[in-house]
C-alpha positions as CSV (number, residue, x, y, z in Angstrom):
1,M,-49.7,-9.0,-31.5
2,S,-47.9,-8.2,-32.8
3,L,-45.8,-5.2,-31.8
4,A,-46.8,-3.8,-36.3
5,D,-50.8,-3.9,-35.3
6,L,-50.3,-1.9,-32.1
7,R,-53.4,0.9,-33.1
8,Q,-55.7,3.1,-31.7
9,T,-58.5,4.8,-33.3
10,Y,-58.4,8.3,-32.4
11,S,-60.9,10.4,-32.5
12,R,-61.9,12.3,-29.6
13,D,-61.9,15.9,-30.5
14,T,-60.8,18.0,-33.6
15,L,-57.8,21.0,-34.1
16,L,-58.9,24.1,-36.7
17,E,-58.2,27.4,-37.2
18,Q,-60.8,28.9,-36.8
19,D,-60.5,27.7,-32.9
20,L,-56.8,28.5,-31.9
21,A,-56.1,31.0,-29.5
22,P,-53.7,34.0,-31.3
23,T,-50.4,32.9,-29.7
24,P,-49.4,29.4,-28.2
25,L,-49.2,30.6,-25.4
26,E,-52.6,31.0,-24.6
27,Q,-53.4,28.3,-27.1
28,F,-51.1,25.4,-24.6
29,Q,-53.1,27.3,-20.9
30,H,-56.4,26.5,-22.5
31,W,-55.3,22.5,-23.5
32,F,-52.5,22.2,-20.2
33,Q,-55.9,23.8,-18.3
34,A,-57.9,20.7,-20.4
35,A,-54.5,18.5,-19.5
36,Q,-55.0,19.0,-15.6
37,Q,-58.5,18.7,-14.9
38,G,-59.3,15.0,-18.1
39,E,-57.2,12.0,-16.8
40,V,-54.1,13.0,-17.3
41,A,-51.4,11.7,-15.6
42,E,-48.8,14.0,-15.0
43,P,-49.9,17.3,-17.3
44,N,-47.0,18.3,-17.1
45,A,-44.2,15.9,-18.0
46,M,-42.9,16.5,-21.3
47,T,-39.8,15.7,-22.8
48,L,-36.4,17.6,-23.5
49,A,-34.6,17.5,-26.5
50,T,-31.9,18.3,-27.6
51,A,-28.4,17.1,-29.1
52,D,-24.1,17.5,-28.4
53,A,-21.8,20.3,-30.2
54,D,-21.5,17.4,-32.9
55,G,-25.3,16.8,-33.2
56,K,-26.1,13.5,-31.7
57,P,-29.6,13.8,-30.2
58,D,-31.2,13.0,-26.7
59,A,-34.1,13.1,-24.8
60,R,-35.8,12.5,-21.2
61,I,-38.8,13.5,-18.8
62,V,-38.2,17.0,-17.1
63,L,-41.1,18.7,-15.8
64,I,-41.8,22.2,-16.6
65,K,-42.1,24.8,-13.9
66,G,-44.0,28.3,-15.2
67,A,-45.6,29.4,-18.6
68,D,-44.9,33.2,-19.8
69,E,-45.1,35.4,-22.4
70,R,-41.4,34.8,-22.0
71,G,-41.6,31.2,-22.9
72,F,-41.6,27.3,-21.1
73,I,-39.3,27.4,-17.7
74,F,-38.2,24.3,-16.0
75,F,-35.4,23.9,-13.3
76,T,-32.3,21.0,-14.1
77,N,-28.4,21.1,-13.3
78,R,-26.4,23.3,-15.6
79,D,-23.4,20.5,-15.0
80,S,-26.5,17.5,-16.7
81,R,-25.5,15.7,-19.9
82,K,-28.9,17.9,-21.3
83,G,-27.2,20.9,-18.9
84,Q,-23.5,21.3,-20.8
85,E,-25.8,20.1,-24.9
86,M,-28.2,23.3,-23.8
87,A,-24.5,25.2,-23.3
88,A,-23.2,23.7,-27.1
89,Q,-26.3,24.2,-29.1
90,Q,-28.6,26.9,-27.0
91,H,-31.8,25.7,-28.6
92,A,-33.7,22.9,-27.8
93,C,-37.4,21.0,-28.6
94,L,-39.5,20.3,-26.3
95,L,-42.7,17.4,-26.4
96,F,-45.8,17.6,-24.4
97,F,-48.4,13.8,-24.8
98,W,-50.6,13.7,-22.8
99,Q,-52.3,10.5,-25.4
100,A,-56.1,10.7,-22.9
101,L,-56.6,13.4,-24.8
102,Q,-54.7,12.1,-27.7
103,R,-52.9,15.1,-28.3
104,Q,-49.5,16.3,-28.8
105,V,-47.6,20.0,-28.3
106,R,-44.0,19.9,-30.0
107,I,-42.3,23.3,-28.9
108,E,-38.6,24.5,-30.5
109,G,-36.5,27.1,-29.3
110,R,-33.5,29.2,-28.1
111,I,-32.4,28.1,-24.5
112,E,-31.9,30.6,-22.2
113,W,-30.6,31.0,-18.8
114,L,-33.5,32.0,-16.2
115,P,-32.4,35.0,-14.1
116,D,-30.7,34.3,-10.3
117,A,-33.5,35.1,-8.1
118,E,-36.0,34.1,-10.2
119,S,-33.8,30.4,-10.2
120,D,-33.6,31.6,-6.9
121,A,-37.0,31.8,-5.6
122,Y,-38.3,27.8,-6.9
123,Y,-35.2,26.6,-4.9
124,H,-36.0,27.7,-2.4
125,S,-40.2,26.7,-2.4
126,R,-39.0,22.8,-2.7
127,P,-39.0,20.4,-0.4
128,L,-35.8,20.5,1.7
129,D,-34.6,16.6,0.7
130,S,-35.3,17.8,-2.8
131,R,-33.3,20.6,-1.7
132,L,-30.5,18.7,-0.8
133,G,-30.0,16.0,-3.3
134,A,-29.9,19.4,-6.2
135,W,-26.8,19.0,-3.2
136,A,-26.0,15.7,-3.0
137,S,-26.4,14.4,-7.4
138,R,-24.1,15.2,-9.7
139,Q,-26.6,14.7,-12.1
140,S,-24.8,12.5,-15.9
141,A,-21.5,11.7,-13.6
142,T,-20.9,7.5,-12.5
143,T,-21.5,7.2,-9.4
144,T,-23.2,3.8,-6.5
145,R,-26.3,4.2,-4.6
146,A,-23.9,4.3,-1.6
147,E,-21.5,7.1,-2.5
148,L,-25.4,8.8,-3.9
149,E,-26.4,8.6,-0.4
150,A,-23.4,8.9,1.3
151,A,-23.2,12.5,-0.2
152,F,-27.6,13.4,0.3
153,E,-26.2,13.0,4.6
154,A,-22.9,14.7,3.9
155,A,-25.1,17.7,2.1
156,R,-27.2,17.7,5.6
157,A,-24.4,16.6,7.4
158,K,-23.0,20.3,6.5
159,Y,-26.6,22.5,5.1
160,G,-29.5,21.2,7.7
161,E,-32.9,23.0,7.3
162,E,-31.3,26.0,5.3
163,P,-29.3,24.5,2.0
164,P,-28.8,26.9,0.0
165,R,-29.3,27.0,-4.1
166,P,-26.3,25.7,-5.5
167,P,-24.3,28.0,-8.4
168,H,-25.1,24.9,-10.3
169,W,-28.6,24.1,-10.0
170,G,-30.7,26.8,-11.9
171,G,-33.9,27.1,-14.5
172,Y,-34.1,27.5,-18.0
173,L,-36.3,29.1,-20.0
174,V,-37.0,27.6,-23.8
175,R,-37.4,31.5,-25.6
176,P,-40.5,29.2,-28.5
177,E,-39.9,30.4,-32.5
178,A,-42.6,27.3,-33.6
179,V,-45.2,25.7,-31.0
180,E,-46.8,22.9,-32.9
181,F,-50.7,21.9,-31.5
182,W,-51.4,17.9,-32.9
183,Q,-54.4,16.5,-32.3
184,G,-55.5,12.7,-33.6
185,R,-58.0,12.3,-35.8
186,P,-59.6,9.3,-37.7
187,S,-58.5,8.1,-40.5
188,R,-54.5,9.0,-39.3
189,L,-56.1,12.6,-41.1
190,H,-54.5,14.2,-38.2
191,D,-54.6,18.2,-37.8
192,R,-51.1,19.4,-36.8
193,L,-52.1,23.6,-36.5
194,R,-48.8,25.1,-36.0
195,Y,-47.3,29.2,-34.4
196,E,-44.4,30.1,-36.3
197,R,-42.9,33.8,-34.8
198,Q,-42.3,36.2,-37.3
199,A,-40.0,38.7,-37.9
200,D,-42.2,41.4,-35.9
201,G,-42.2,39.6,-33.0
202,Q,-46.3,38.2,-34.6
203,W,-47.3,34.1,-35.2
204,L,-47.9,33.1,-38.9
205,I,-50.1,30.0,-38.3
206,R,-49.8,27.4,-40.8
207,R,-51.4,24.3,-41.0
208,L,-49.2,20.6,-41.8
209,A,-49.9,17.4,-43.1
210,P,-50.2,14.6,-40.7
């Protein structure tokens, strides 16, 4: 079968205005819970899309680590390519694709650093090897496998069982300005409902053509 012939019929569910929660956070929580309870592998995996200072786009998969009234939270190396791009543009887009539920969530918003106390708390909750890996990896820099493994052992020798959080590693908060919920429907007439934050902080909901 050719690539052009690959397609799937979407008919699992609907998304109507009367079914939406008042805020995108509440709606996200409903859908995330369904993804956890359904057949979705790694429902916490999301695409993080950024752009550099010249507007050149980039994307990769990261894991969401929190969602509250402020926005959506993840952690990474701030010296990495994505960290440099977020510093340059201070905006990002997050995308969840839960294929088993025929659903997507797209989040557009402004990037902020999490307070150090929150980054410290999450860092110290991670497995020891993950904490040491944050010291060992100069993320996005050219290296070899031997150099990487040597750096890991050096971090273990230096910090032992209690490595501190590296100053270049921490949390990011995406404060949403728009959140779109996409539900696959037959005939490619998909449901797309988009929350847009207004100047007074309230959310306007629009239906978008698929």
